[in-house]
C-alpha positions as CSV (number, residue, x, y, z in Angstrom):
1,M,17.4,119.0,155.9
2,S,17.4,115.2,155.9
3,S,20.7,113.5,156.4
4,E,19.9,111.2,153.4
5,L,20.4,114.1,151.0
6,Q,23.7,115.3,152.4
7,G,27.1,114.0,151.1
8,P,28.1,112.6,147.7
9,G,25.2,110.1,147.4
10,P,22.7,112.3,145.4
11,A,25.5,113.6,143.1
12,W,26.6,110.1,142.2
13,C,23.0,109.1,141.7
14,L,22.4,112.0,139.4
15,F,25.6,111.3,137.5
16,G,24.5,107.7,137.0
17,V,21.1,108.7,135.8
18,L,22.6,111.2,133.3
19,T,25.1,108.5,132.1
20,L,22.2,106.1,131.5
21,L,20.2,108.8,129.6
22,L,23.1,110.0,127.5
23,C,24.8,106.7,126.9
24,P,22.4,103.8,127.0
25,S,23.8,100.4,127.6
26,G,25.4,99.0,124.5
27,L,26.1,102.3,122.9
28,C,29.2,103.5,124.7
29,D,30.4,100.4,126.4
30,C,33.6,98.7,125.1
31,K,35.7,96.3,126.9
32,M,39.2,97.3,128.0
33,P,41.4,98.3,125.0
34,P,43.4,95.3,123.7
35,L,46.9,95.0,125.2
36,I,49.8,94.7,122.8
37,D,53.2,93.0,123.1
38,H,56.2,95.4,123.2
39,G,53.9,98.4,123.4
40,F,51.3,100.4,125.4
41,Y,48.3,102.6,124.9
42,K,47.1,106.0,126.2
43,D,43.4,106.9,126.6
44,M,42.9,110.1,124.6
45,S,39.1,110.4,125.3
46,S,37.6,113.5,126.6
47,F,35.5,113.4,129.7
48,L,32.2,114.2,128.1
49,S,32.8,112.2,124.9
50,F,30.8,109.2,124.1
51,T,33.6,107.7,122.0
52,T,36.6,106.1,123.6
53,M,39.8,107.0,121.7
54,I,43.0,105.0,122.3
55,H,46.5,105.8,121.0
56,Y,49.0,103.0,120.8
57,E,52.8,103.4,120.9
58,C,55.7,100.8,120.8
59,D,58.6,100.3,123.1
60,E,62.0,101.4,121.9
61,G,63.3,99.1,119.2
62,Y,59.9,98.3,117.8
63,V,57.7,99.9,115.2
64,L,53.9,100.0,115.0
65,D,52.2,97.8,112.4
66,G,48.5,98.9,112.0
67,K,46.5,102.0,113.1
68,A,47.9,103.9,116.0
69,K,44.5,105.3,117.0
70,I,41.4,103.2,117.5
71,T,38.1,104.3,118.8
72,C,35.2,102.6,120.5
73,S,31.7,103.5,119.4
74,H,28.5,101.5,119.7
75,S,30.3,98.8,121.7
76,R,32.8,98.1,118.9
77,W,36.5,99.0,118.3
78,S,37.0,100.8,115.0
79,S,39.8,98.3,114.0
80,P,41.9,95.6,115.6
81,A,44.8,96.7,117.9
82,P,48.0,97.2,116.0
83,Q,51.1,95.1,116.6
84,C,54.6,96.2,117.6
85,K,57.2,94.6,115.2
86,A,60.8,94.3,116.1
87,L,63.5,96.2,114.3
88,C,66.7,94.4,113.3
89,L,69.8,96.5,112.5
90,K,71.0,95.9,108.9
91,P,73.9,93.4,109.1
92,E,77.2,94.5,107.6
93,I,78.5,91.9,105.1
94,E,82.1,92.4,104.2
95,N,82.7,91.4,100.5
96,G,79.0,91.0,100.0
97,K,75.5,92.5,100.1
98,L,72.0,91.8,101.1
99,S,69.0,91.1,98.8
100,V,65.6,91.4,100.4
101,D,63.1,88.6,99.8
102,E,60.3,90.6,98.2
103,N,57.6,88.2,99.5
104,Q,58.5,89.0,103.1
105,Y,58.4,92.8,102.7
106,V,56.2,94.6,105.3
107,E,54.9,98.0,104.3
108,H,54.5,100.7,106.9
109,E,52.8,104.0,106.1
110,N,54.7,107.2,106.8
111,I,57.7,105.5,108.4
112,A,61.2,106.0,107.2
113,I,63.5,103.4,108.8
114,L,67.1,103.6,107.7
115,N,69.5,100.7,108.1
116,H,66.9,98.5,109.7
117,Y,64.6,95.6,108.8
118,I,61.3,94.8,110.3
119,E,60.3,91.3,111.6
120,P,59.6,88.8,110.0
121,E,61.6,90.0,107.0
122,N,64.0,87.6,105.3
123,V,67.2,88.7,103.6
124,T,69.6,86.7,101.4
125,V,73.3,87.2,101.5
126,Q,75.0,87.6,98.1
127,C,78.8,87.5,98.0
128,D,81.0,89.5,95.6
129,P,82.6,87.6,92.7
130,G,85.4,85.2,94.0
131,Y,83.8,85.0,97.5
132,G,81.5,82.3,98.9
133,V,78.9,82.3,101.7
134,V,80.0,80.7,105.0
135,G,76.9,79.9,106.9
136,P,73.2,80.2,106.0
137,K,72.4,82.2,102.8
138,T,69.1,83.4,104.1
139,I,68.5,85.0,107.6
140,T,65.3,86.3,109.3
141,C,64.7,89.3,111.5
142,T,63.2,87.8,114.7
143,E,60.7,89.0,117.2
144,N,63.4,89.9,119.7
145,G,65.3,92.1,117.1
146,T,68.1,89.7,116.2
147,W,68.9,87.7,113.1
148,Y,68.4,84.0,112.9
149,P,70.3,82.0,112.1
150,K,73.6,83.9,112.8
151,V,74.7,86.3,110.1
152,P,77.0,84.5,107.6
153,K,80.3,85.8,106.2
154,C,81.7,86.0,102.7
155,E,85.2,84.4,102.4
156,W,87.6,84.3,99.6
157,R,87.5,81.0,97.6
158,M,90.9,79.6,96.8
């Protein structure tokens, strides 16, 4: 037997030919999945599948905005990569309450988040009767999960 046919060379050549026949250039070739800030992806594709399936997840303290699963078929991703949005803990306002700015509301399917707001949501502080706002009336949940400017207080007016 010829030494040229021994070893992994022929197997790799056969695999390459099969790949070209089953998945011609341009049909199954996507670039690397998009990276996302504050999150990561897992490749959920099966070995013999001609579709690449990616599942995105966010780091702790962030929530996914967009589709968690995207696929690559015919050299195109099924949708843009999602984003990971920061969560801000609901601020406690003694002698007051928060009123959400409806224009800044971000909808998330099938997500129940209690006592948190999602960036870039704005909230307005409303003090109880007899109390006044000390500091900014409107604050914004920021990309790093904090409120900006600093959460105001409601103080008694004399």
